[in-house]
VOGU-3710 file (C-alpha; in Angstrom, 3 decimals, decimal comma):
1> xxxxxxxxxx> 6,717/41,738/-32,133  3,226/40,294/-32,415  2,641/37,695/-35,083  -0,884/37,122/-36,311  -1,272/33,404/-36,916  -4,376/32,030/-38,622  -4,579/28,262/-38,702  -7,144/26,607/-40,888  -8,690/24,621/-38,058  -9,140/24,800/-34,307
11> xxxxxxxxxx> -7,504/21,680/-32,928  -9,380/19,618/-30,404  -7,752/18,105/-27,345  -6,689/14,484/-27,537  -8,080/13,223/-24,247  -11,655/12,400/-25,291  -14,207/10,032/-23,890  -15,657/8,814/-27,200  -13,204/6,411/-28,886  -14,732/7,255/-32,286
21> xxxxxxxxxx> -13,238/10,752/-31,856  -9,744/9,375/-31,276  -7,012/10,948/-33,422  -6,163/7,434/-34,606  -9,460/7,485/-36,536  -8,092/10,396/-38,591  -5,444/8,259/-40,236  -7,244/8,015/-43,578  -7,801/11,772/-43,735  -4,213/12,691/-42,996
31> xxxxxxxxxx> -2,886/9,969/-45,302  -4,986/11,428/-48,125  -3,724/14,931/-47,416  -0,089/13,837/-47,317  -0,469/11,872/-50,535  -1,986/14,854/-52,312  0,857/17,074/-51,018  3,517/14,541/-52,152  4,911/14,162/-48,615  6,810/10,869/-48,108
41> xxxxxxxxxx> 5,420/8,686/-45,319  6,110/5,486/-43,456  3,448/2,926/-44,306  1,781/1,663/-41,115  3,312/-1,576/-39,855  6,166/-1,390/-42,348  9,744/-2,008/-41,214  10,404/1,759/-41,289  7,246/2,430/-39,274  8,271/-0,089/-36,630
51> xxxxxxxxxx> 11,812/1,292/-36,453  10,778/4,938/-36,292  8,031/4,402/-33,723  10,203/2,267/-31,433  11,118/4,566/-28,521  14,517/4,905/-26,900  12,764/4,529/-23,536  10,965/1,194/-23,862  8,849/2,076/-20,858  6,963/4,652/-22,938
61> xxxxxxxxxx> 5,570/3,281/-26,204  2,969/5,228/-28,174  1,103/4,705/-31,432  1,230/7,594/-33,941  -1,658/8,351/-36,262  0,797/8,823/-39,137  4,510/9,395/-39,779  5,913/11,730/-42,410  9,549/11,266/-43,481  10,406/14,510/-45,294
71> xxxxxxxxxx> 13,622/15,157/-47,169  13,283/18,942/-47,460  11,710/21,907/-45,699  8,879/22,240/-48,222  7,704/18,741/-47,333  7,846/19,618/-43,633  5,643/22,653/-44,298  3,167/20,555/-46,272  3,058/18,000/-43,454  2,342/20,711/-40,869
81> xxxxxxxxxx> -0,410/22,096/-43,103  -2,011/18,642/-43,283  -1,881/18,256/-39,502  -3,692/21,569/-39,046  -6,246/20,763/-41,745  -7,102/17,335/-40,331  -6,908/18,394/-36,682  -4,136/16,289/-35,145  -1,244/17,273/-32,943  2,174/17,200/-34,574
91> xxxxxxxxxx> 5,653/16,533/-33,182  9,094/16,592/-34,799  11,354/13,621/-34,072  15,074/13,910/-34,714  17,192/11,359/-32,857  14,265/9,994/-30,853  16,112/10,122/-27,520  13,440/11,998/-25,590  13,369/10,345/-22,168  9,597/10,888/-22,147
101> xxxxxxxxxx> 9,020/9,833/-25,785  7,888/13,368/-26,607  9,192/12,860/-30,148  6,328/10,361/-30,446  3,913/12,833/-28,861  4,055/11,528/-25,293  0,681/9,888/-25,902  -1,140/7,983/-28,621  -2,547/9,550/-31,760  -0,001/12,208/-32,719
111> xxxxxxxxxx> 1,313/12,925/-36,198  5,084/12,470/-36,225  7,482/14,264/-38,559  10,505/11,955/-38,580  13,494/14,069/-39,592  16,406/11,652/-39,738  16,362/11,391/-43,540  17,577/15,008/-43,398  21,097/14,714/-41,973  23,430/16,713/-44,232
121> xxxxxxxxxx> 26,294/18,639/-42,596  28,315/21,229/-44,503  30,972/23,665/-43,372  31,775/27,026/-44,959  35,381/27,995/-44,280  34,853/31,670/-45,142  32,173/32,230/-42,490  33,208/29,349/-40,197  29,503/28,425/-40,069  28,235/24,844/-40,177
131> xxxxxxxxxx> 24,870/24,181/-41,808  23,305/21,133/-40,178  20,007/19,505/-41,061  17,773/18,762/-38,098  17,765/14,978/-38,483  21,524/14,589/-37,997  22,828/12,787/-34,925  25,648/14,200/-32,805  28,243/11,617/-33,814  27,515/12,259/-37,484
141> xxxxxxxxxx> 27,765/16,019/-36,978  31,039/15,764/-35,053  32,578/13,441/-37,649  31,652/15,498/-40,692  32,666/18,821/-39,160  36,015/17,413/-38,143  36,591/15,841/-41,544  35,609/18,979/-43,441  37,692/21,513/-41,565  38,840/20,235/-38,162
151> xxxxxxxxxx> 35,947/22,218/-36,684  33,551/21,635/-33,796  30,905/23,198/-31,606  30,048/22,353/-28,016  27,575/19,492/-27,560  27,022/16,185/-25,789  28,852/12,887/-26,125  26,120/10,367/-27,027  26,557/9,799/-30,778  22,979/8,718/-31,468
161> xxxxxxxxxx> 21,300/11,756/-29,915  19,658/14,033/-32,465  21,160/17,479/-32,869  17,759/19,194/-32,897  16,203/18,288/-29,557  19,602/18,333/-27,862  20,558/21,816/-29,086  17,164/23,495/-28,898  16,772/22,666/-25,193  20,307/23,305/-23,935
171> xxxxxxxxxx> 22,859/20,736/-25,026  25,360/20,142/-22,197  28,534/18,134/-22,793  32,219/17,722/-22,046  33,113/21,051/-23,637  30,423/23,153/-21,993  32,503/24,585/-19,153  35,011/25,772/-21,766  32,741/26,644/-24,685  29,160/26,774/-23,421
181> xxxxxxxxxx> 26,068/24,813/-24,410  25,101/23,673/-27,901  22,264/26,218/-27,833  24,847/28,999/-27,503  26,426/28,097/-30,861  23,218/28,409/-32,891  23,383/31,569/-35,019  20,439/30,845/-37,279  17,681/28,366/-38,032  15,098/27,697/-40,715
191> xxxxxxxxxx> 11,820/26,807/-39,055  8,291/25,834/-40,080  5,681/27,565/-37,934  2,196/26,354/-36,976  0,639/28,175/-39,949  2,986/26,182/-42,240  5,054/29,206/-43,217  8,819/28,806/-43,539  10,817/31,534/-41,801  14,467/32,306/-41,203
201> xxxxxxxxxx> 15,484/33,166/-37,657  18,581/34,765/-36,178  19,499/37,700/-33,959  18,248/39,998/-36,731  15,586/37,877/-38,486  12,502/37,114/-36,398  14,533/37,604/-33,211  11,650/36,770/-30,857  11,200/33,367/-32,486  14,959/32,876/-32,406
211> xxxxxxxxxx> 15,006/33,627/-28,684  12,217/31,127/-28,012  13,745/28,380/-30,131  16,991/28,510/-28,151  15,766/26,782/-25,027  12,179/25,739/-25,789  12,256/24,992/-29,494  9,902/22,008/-29,624  6,999/24,254/-28,619  7,172/26,699/-31,504
221> xxxxxxxxxx> 7,812/24,938/-34,773  9,877/22,385/-36,633  13,449/23,407/-37,362  14,653/22,000/-40,664  18,179/23,440/-40,697  20,551/24,948/-38,147  23,456/27,273/-38,658  26,107/26,830/-35,986  29,180/28,945/-35,439  32,192/26,704/-34,868
231> xxxxxxxxxx> 35,595/26,677/-33,208  38,827/24,992/-34,242  38,791/21,503/-32,717  41,667/21,299/-30,212  44,496/19,071/-31,386  45,248/17,970/-27,829  42,663/17,074/-25,189  43,035/14,851/-22,141  40,560/12,315/-20,809  40,877/12,046/-17,036
241> xxxxxxxxxx> 39,448/10,150/-14,076  39,757/10,493/-10,305  38,520/7,672/-8,092  36,503/8,885/-5,104  36,161/6,689/-1,995  32,579/7,800/-1,340  31,531/4,797/0,717  30,094/6,694/3,673  27,830/9,691/4,082  30,631/11,686/5,675
251> xxxxxxxxxx> 32,993/10,964/2,776  30,332/12,212/0,351  29,695/15,393/2,330  33,355/16,271/2,693  34,278/15,428/-0,915  31,267/17,206/-2,386  32,019/20,290/-0,295  35,571/20,386/-1,657  34,345/20,075/-5,246  31,745/22,804/-4,985
261> xxxxxxxxxx> 34,115/25,195/-3,223  36,691/24,675/-5,992  34,119/25,085/-8,763  32,490/28,120/-7,187  35,823/29,857/-6,662  36,756/29,511/-10,311  37,849/26,110/-11,572  39,920/26,631/-14,744  37,672/26,990/-17,777  39,563/24,225/-19,622
271> xxxxxxxxxx> 38,380/21,631/-17,066  35,157/19,870/-18,050  33,977/17,215/-15,646  31,321/15,355/-13,739  30,970/13,166/-10,708  29,656/9,798/-11,842  28,250/7,644/-9,077  26,812/4,139/-9,244  26,364/1,140/-6,975  29,866/0,007/-7,969
281> xxxxxxxxxx> 32,019/3,143/-7,854  32,214/6,922/-7,775  34,585/8,897/-9,986  35,267/12,333/-11,321  35,321/11,877/-15,097  36,206/14,598/-17,528  37,845/16,121/-20,528  40,565/18,733/-20,206  41,207/21,025/-23,159  44,979/20,709/-23,152
291> xxxxxxxxxx> 47,762/18,255/-22,381  48,106/15,868/-19,413  50,817/18,083/-17,929  48,558/21,131/-18,126  45,709/19,112/-16,612  47,815/18,103/-13,621  48,640/21,724/-12,883  45,044/22,850/-13,328  43,427/20,161/-11,187  45,993/19,806/-8,410
301> xxxxxxxxxx> 44,264/22,278/-6,045  41,138/20,110/-6,175  43,087/16,877/-5,760  44,799/18,333/-2,709  41,416/19,199/-1,160  40,123/15,709/-1,913  43,246/13,877/-0,837  43,037/12,068/-4,166  45,116/11,562/-7,292  44,513/11,121/-11,002
311> xxxxxxxxxx> 43,803/7,496/-11,862  43,780/8,278/-15,586  45,141/11,081/-17,757  45,371/10,130/-21,414  45,838/12,477/-24,357  43,728/12,190/-27,502  42,885/14,256/-30,537  39,360/15,708/-30,698  37,620/12,732/-32,293  39,619/10,268/-30,232
321> xxxxxxxxxx> 38,219/11,829/-27,063  34,709/11,845/-28,532  35,061/8,145/-29,307  36,341/7,407/-25,778  33,131/8,720/-24,203  30,854/6,778/-26,556  31,836/3,623/-24,634  32,136/1,476/-27,727  29,167/2,817/-29,696  29,532/3,628/-33,371
331> xxxxxxxxxx> 30,475/7,296/-33,689  29,197/8,286/-37,147  25,684/6,924/-36,797  22,724/7,661/-39,081  20,134/5,024/-40,004  19,374/2,388/-38,898  19,588/3,191/-35,208  18,204/0,770/-32,632  19,720/1,562/-29,222  16,983/1,270/-26,579
341> xxxxxxxxxx> 16,766/1,065/-22,776  14,081/0,679/-20,109  14,451/3,363/-17,463  13,170/6,240/-15,368  15,145/9,470/-15,098  15,004/12,804/-13,325  17,092/15,959/-13,322  18,037/18,964/-11,231  19,926/22,224/-11,475  21,104/23,569/-8,105
351> xxxxxxxxxx> 23,484/26,032/-6,449  26,193/24,913/-4,059  24,414/22,793/-1,469  24,299/23,821/2,199  25,594/21,279/4,682  22,161/20,103/5,841  21,122/19,312/2,260  24,437/17,605/1,556  23,934/15,458/4,641  20,415/14,413/3,601
361> xxxxxxxxxx> 21,526/13,657/0,037  24,536/11,670/1,249  22,435/9,678/3,721  20,013/8,782/0,925  22,892/7,781/-1,354  24,348/5,386/1,225  21,193/4,094/2,902  18,805/3,760/-0,065  20,703/3,879/-3,363  23,573/1,618/-2,359
371> xxxxxxxxxx> 21,135/-1,026/-1,128  19,439/-1,406/-4,524  20,667/-4,198/-6,736  19,884/-2,304/-9,926  21,704/-0,383/-12,648  21,250/3,164/-11,361  23,602/6,101/-11,645  23,824/9,745/-10,699  25,726/12,300/-12,770  26,688/15,590/-11,121
381> xxxxxxxxxx> 27,914/17,848/-13,908  30,393/20,602/-13,004  28,240/23,200/-14,686  28,650/26,720/-13,321  31,138/28,735/-11,337  33,185/31,844/-11,960  34,868/30,592/-15,152  32,017/28,657/-16,764  31,234/29,678/-20,351  27,601/28,652/-19,754
391> xxxxxxxxxx> 26,984/31,280/-17,117  28,833/34,033/-18,982  25,951/34,196/-21,480  23,470/36,916/-20,438  20,399/35,503/-18,722  17,994/36,985/-21,280  20,008/36,094/-24,395  18,116/32,826/-24,906  15,052/31,202/-23,403  17,291/28,596/-21,744
401> xxxxxxxxxx> 17,031/29,798/-18,125  20,037/28,485/-16,151  22,792/31,101/-16,429  23,605/32,284/-12,905  27,211/31,348/-11,971  26,318/30,943/-8,297  22,736/29,658/-8,282  23,348/27,253/-11,172  26,472/25,392/-10,126  25,506/21,755/-10,786
411> xxxxxxxxxx> 23,408/19,941/-13,390  22,239/16,476/-12,324  20,965/13,412/-14,106  19,382/10,643/-12,017  18,947/7,438/-14,022  17,580/4,059/-13,027  17,324/1,258/-15,608  16,749/-2,446/-15,946  18,564/-4,676/-18,411  15,521/-6,846/-19,114
421> xxxxxxxxxx> 11,849/-7,031/-18,263  9,583/-4,294/-16,992  10,661/-1,322/-14,934  9,974/-2,053/-11,225  7,245/-0,253/-9,356  9,613/0,898/-6,628  11,870/2,657/-9,138  9,761/5,787/-9,277  9,766/6,356/-5,524  13,524/5,677/-5,408
431> xxxxxxxxxx> 14,468/8,553/-7,707  11,623/10,814/-6,558  12,847/10,420/-2,996  16,435/11,220/-3,935  15,430/14,435/-5,690  13,238/15,334/-2,714  16,310/15,040/-0,460  17,771/17,933/-2,466  14,740/20,155/-2,938  13,363/19,942/0,608
441> xxxxxxxxxx> 16,313/22,037/1,805  16,258/24,598/-1,032  13,828/27,364/-1,889  11,890/26,983/-5,134  13,882/29,798/-6,730  17,149/27,920/-6,092  16,532/24,845/-8,219  15,112/23,778/-11,549  15,053/20,843/-13,959  16,391/20,139/-17,444
451> xxxxxxxxxx> 13,948/19,095/-20,155  16,570/17,081/-22,038  16,215/14,642/-19,126  12,425/14,899/-19,198  10,372/13,376/-16,395  6,863/12,584/-17,736  5,417/11,906/-14,271  5,109/15,652/-13,586  1,882/17,456/-14,434  1,986/20,122/-17,109
461> xxxxxxxxxx> 1,948/23,163/-14,831  4,806/21,851/-12,689  6,872/20,766/-15,690  6,620/24,128/-17,438  7,672/25,921/-14,291  10,693/23,776/-13,405  11,967/23,534/-16,991  11,727/27,214/-17,943  11,503/29,198/-14,684  12,033/32,930/-15,389
471> xxxxxxxxxx> 11,615/32,491/-19,164  8,141/30,962/-18,850  5,945/34,122/-18,919  7,584/35,377/-22,124  7,418/31,896/-23,664  3,703/31,622/-22,908  3,062/34,964/-24,568  4,942/33,844/-27,671  3,087/30,532/-27,709  -0,182/32,459/-27,768
481> xxxxxxxxxx> 1,056/34,448/-30,767  2,730/31,667/-32,731  0,646/28,584/-31,908  -2,537/29,551/-30,054  -4,313/26,298/-30,947  -1,380/24,182/-29,754  -0,696/22,329/-32,971  2,771/21,574/-31,578  1,744/19,792/-28,404  2,932/17,125/-25,973
491> xxxxxxxx> 1,788/16,604/-22,364  4,362/19,010/-20,891  4,306/21,587/-23,702  4,178/25,298/-22,950  0,616/26,559/-22,639  -0,377/29,722/-24,500  -0,979/32,761/-22,313  -4,674/33,396/-21,760
//
């Protein structure tokens, strides 16, 4: 399908030498357009402006040219039309948790469409479909779905994360091994395109757009409303922990080998887990979809390999388990929301690691990471394997690229933060070096990265490649059709095919 898109203006790039041409000098023009179109806005320097432009990652603060705060899809369309008319780049912002502050444009001078005034969640029992507005946060979605029908879909555990960015770019969580990613539960979406038209997307309506949205959505439009299929929330789930004595490189190599052999061979689909490592401790943490007794049977083969035992196995209902993994945060969170951190993060997706790579990674963990007196952690998500619901989805079903049960076994988050002050200069080389310990022993085709843990230090060409891999050529073609002038832009956005 080829869509002919005619925008009213050719948008200029933002990196310009003459400060008089800065997008920030277009504030009056876009304010006038928004006022004429009756689009609600945040007044510059108001309390709402300061709250909505305050980034989750305090290391990356940017100044928008303007901020719309729509309450319906028509206002979103009018806002996009104004951005095209005036000639500024536009970015949707849902929860605002982009690690690279891409919801604020990733640089100064972007026009931000702040969506969190649109957070309604409704469930239709006849179709078992949830209709979720794009500004809702995950804790709000989980709470309302459970209250309305004891329903759920698979997504992450951080209650303040916005459903839109999370779901459109993957959406891993403690149900993903059992039920797949959040992106896999999207059955429809209402989206505003770069020409300000409002279209419905699904497997049968604008299927090419629907494919692109499910994995790379921020590049192609602004989703106003999602339709998610749902499952009955389990009445019994078990939170579990296993302490790992990973205090030497050899202990890491041998324990990691046992975990990946167990996962690769077919860990039970009901087991959802991760290895969580920090300067203080290393644990397997997880959520089992079933009772503690069932968990013990399911996980015993791994425990035997590890020479370990369960240090925790506690049964909860669905929302009780969700609350457990929020670590004391409010679950049903809307506005105001002010959780912030100062950090640098990276990601990886890899197959089972060969012994030489494991040895290099373990040496780095013990010799470099353990010596840092800082609040770092590594999360190794048990992602793939023979029974993973993620890798049972056909590789070409969505633009999200990591579906191979063997080559995509682990998803990693590397995170280094400070509790106060500025992020240290040596932090970047610390995490960059750790990731290099993995990738130096793997071919390029064996690993990738996850844009929900965006790393803004990469150049655009590298970022596109590692985030989208085999989906990238098709995505670039669609970008050329849907948004050739790159109205929806941030520094690592997909480039249109030439």
